N, C-alpha and C positions, 0 to 999 in steps of 0.2 A: 921926264918926270924925274925928281930928285931921288937919288937912291936911298935905300933904307938906312936908317941911322944905326941899327944894329947888324953887324956882319953875321953870316951865318956861323962863323967860329964862336960867336958869344951866345949862341942859341942851343937848345937841345929840344927834341922831340918829346913831349910830355903827354901822359894819358890825360884827358880831359873829359870826353864824351863816351859813357857807356854804350854798349851794343843797343840797349833798349831805347834810350832817347834817340839815338840816330835812327832805328827802325821807326820809331814814331814819327820822326821829322818826315822821312821819305815817303812812308805810307800815307801820311796826311796830305802831302803834296799830290800824290797819286789820287787819293780820295776827292780832293778839291777839284781836280782837273775832270775826273769822271763825275762828279755832281754837276759840273757846268755842261759837260758834254751831253749827259742824259737829260738835264733840265731843258737845254736848247732844243734837243730834238723830241721833247715831250714823251721820253720813255719813262713814264712816271713810276711804274713798278720797280724798275731797276734803280730809278733815282732815289726811291724810297729806301731800297735795300742798301745803297751806297751810303745814305744819309745815316742809317743805323751803324754802319761800319765806322763812319766818322765820329759818330757819338760815341761808340765804344773807345777809339783812339783818344778822344778828349778825357772821357772819365779815367782811363789808364794814366794819362799824363798828369791828372790832378792827383790821384792817389800816389803816383810815383814822385810827385813834388813833395810829399811828407815822408815816404818811407823808402825812397830810391837812393841811388848812389850820391855822394857828396855833392857834385856839380848839379845833380838833377833836382834838389832840394829848394824849395822856395826860399828857405832861411839862408840859403847861400847867395841867392841873386836878387831878391826883392828887397829894395832900399827905399828910404824916405825921399821926399821931394828935394831936400837939399843935395843929396848924393846924385839924384837924377840931374838936376841942373848943373851941379859941379861938373859931371862928366861931359853934359851936352857942350860945356864951354870948350872942352878939349877935341870935340869931335872931328873939326876940320883940321887939327894940328897934322902935319905931314910927317907923321911917324907912327909906327904900330902902337896900338893900347897895351898888347901883351897882357890881356885880361885872363885870369885863371877861371874860366867858364864865362857866363854871362857877365857883361857890365851892368851897371845901374839902369842905363837907358835900354839896353837889350833886354834886361829883365822885365822892365815895364811893357816893351813890346810883346814879350812872351804872354803876360798876363792879358793884355788887350786882344791878341789873336785867340788865345784860348777861349775868352770870354764871347769874343764875335763868332767863332766858329761854334762853340757849344749853343749859343742862342738860336744861330742859324739851324743847326741839327734839330733842336728841341722844337722850334717853331713849325719845322716841316711836318711834325706829327698830327698837326691840326689843319692841314691843308687839304684842299679838294680841287680837281679840275672841273668839276660841276658836270663831268660825262661819265667817266670810267673809273676814276680812282678817287677814294677818300682815304686821308691819313687815318691811322688808328685811333686816334682821339678825336677825331672830327665830330663824330655822333655823340661823344660824351661831354662836349662843352657848349656853353650858350654861344649864340650866333655872335654877340659882341666880342666874345673871345677868339672864335675862329676868324673873324674879319680882322682883329687885330694882328693874329698870327700870320695871316696871309700877306697883310701889308709889311710886317716885319721881314718875312721870309723873303718877299720880294726886293724890297730896298736894302735889307742888310747885305745882301750879296754883293751889291754894288760898293758898298762901304768896305766890305772885306776885300774885294778886288783892290781898292785904293790902298788899303793897309798892306797887301801883299806886294803892290807895286812899290810903296815906300820901303819895305823890308828889302827887296831886290836891289833898289838904289843905294840903299846903305851898304849893302853888301859889295856892290860894284865900287862904292867910295872907298871902303876898307882895301879892296883889291888893287885899285888903280892910284889912289891917293896916298893912303896910309900904308900900302904893300903888305897886307895883311890878309891871308888866304882863310876866309871863314867857311867856304864850301869844303875846302880839303879836310879842315879839321872835322866837319860834321860827316864827311865820308870815312876817313881813316880812324877818328876818334882821338888823335894826337894833334897838338898845337905846338908850334915852335916858340919856347919862351926862354927868358934869360935863364942861364944855367944854375943859379940858386934854387929854381924850380925844376931842376934837371931830373934825370932818370933814377932808377934804382929806389923809387919809393920817396924820394926826397921832394915833398911838395906834390907829388902826383895824386890823382884821385883814386880813392879805394872805390872799386866798382862793387855793387850789391851782387848777390848770387842769381844764377838764373832761376833756382827754385823759387825765390822771392819775387822775381819778375814775373815767373809763370802764375804764381797764386794772385798777384794783383791783377794781371790780365784776365785771368778767370772771373774774379770779382767784378772787374769793370764790365765784362761781358754779360753778367747777369741782367741788368735793365734792358739792354737792347734784344736779347734773346727773348726775355719775357714779353715784351712789347710785341715782337714778331710772331711768337707763337699764339698769344692771347688774341691777336688781330682777326 
């Protein structure tokens, strides 16, 4: 493979991802794996509880997209079709993108994944195994709705797996072709960027306070807890 066009001397570790976005990302990975395992083994009560947890994570990330840290906000990474197509043309260029946060295409993937996971979690509330387990909303919806929700819940997971596979492939492309380690940045919160975006607050992300994150997490937890308690 060709060497990175930027030497390490030209780069500096820059704060990009706050702890709350990173926690959301890795907890969501755990939640999706747990959902798959519990669903495949027909542990439906646990599957339901995991689904509520995943729903809480999605709600938190949506709210955090409006009031969170700079790089977490939708206004920072949601771009129009022209920007997405423009970035897509550079995807296979053999050099790092050095994006400060999500690039235009990555931002679109974030939206698609949030939508898919959110619908997956919500549709499960209408599901039943026709034996021992009924979702909390199953008895409160007409049969046409529960049938549609069951179909969506079953088939959307396959689409979600395809999206995740695409996500992993793109990460591998960045690592081995573009020489840019996106996983490391999501673990440490720092990305190696050109020195104009270097340390000492010059171009770095301002992270929202832990108190704000706690308040948002508490607000996002209200619907899942209400569903669970009232079931």
